[in-house]
N, C-alpha and C positions, 0 to 999 in steps of 0.2 A: 538667587539662592546661594548661600555660602557653601564652601567645601564641606564643612561639618554637617550642614543640613542635607546636602546631596548624599553624603556618606551614610547618614542615618537612614535616609530613605532606601538606599540600596541594602543596608543591613536588615531593615524591616522586610523588604522584598525577599531577601535570601531566607530569612526565618519562615516566612509564609510559604515559600516553595518547599522547604524542607518538611514543613508540616503537611502540605498537600501531598507529598510523596510518602507520608507516614514514616518519616525518618527522624522525627523529634522524639526524644525519650523523656519520660517523666522522672526517672531516677538517674542521677549522675553516675558516671563510672567511679570506681574506687579511687581514693586519693593516690594510691600507688600508680594506677593507670594514668591518671592526670599529671603525674609528676615526671613524665617522660622528658628527656632532654634531646630527643631526636627531632629533626624537622617534621612538622605536622604530626608529631607523636606517632609516627608510622609503626613503631614497634609495639604500641599498646592500644591504639584507638583506630577505629574505622574512620574514614574521611568525614562522614556525616557527624560522628561523635566529636571529632576535632573542631568542626565548624560550630557545632552547638555549644560545646562546653569550654572551648578555649578561644577560638577566633572571635565569635560574636561577643562574648562578654568583655574581652580585652579591647576590642574596637569600640564597643558601646561606652566603655569607661573613658576612653580617650575623647570620644565625641561629646559626652555629657560634661566632662571637665574642660572642654575646649582646648585640649592639649594638642601639640603638633601630631599630625597623622603620619604614619609611615609613608615613605615614598619609594618609588623604584623597586617594587617587589612584585612578585607574581605568585598567586595561589591557583589561578585558573588551570594551568597545565596539569598540576597535581590533581586538582578536583576532577578534571576531565578524565584523566587516566584511572583514578581510583573509583570513580562512580560510573564507569562505562557500562556496567551490568545492571544498574538500577533503573527501574521504570521512572520516567519523568526527569532523569538526570540532565537532559538537554537544557531545560529551563534553569536548573541550578547552575550548570556550567556557564550559561550565558550571563547570568547575573554576576558570577565571579569574574568573568572577563570585563564586565562593566566596572566592577570595583577596582580591578587592576588598572584599567584605563583612567579612571578618575584620579587615582592616587599616583599616577605616573605623569600627570600633566606638568 
């Protein structure tokens, strides 16, 4: 399995886990909230919103276009801290650690 295929599989898993935790939204945040320039859009979005509306679409676009994937980055520590109060967050955190590990190879 290629790196892109493995990444796609983990992105699908992340989206499914967010859905299972009732964290997926049907309506996107306002363009103003999405336009944040802060890391993880911490000033305008909750973690699950950032994952759904920024991280997943950008990563999927790279995977579909077979573009180089980011390397040596970590999202899991942020996700772990930001989602510590959410039910089911453990599974979401685990898959983000797996994404980090895959892209740090």
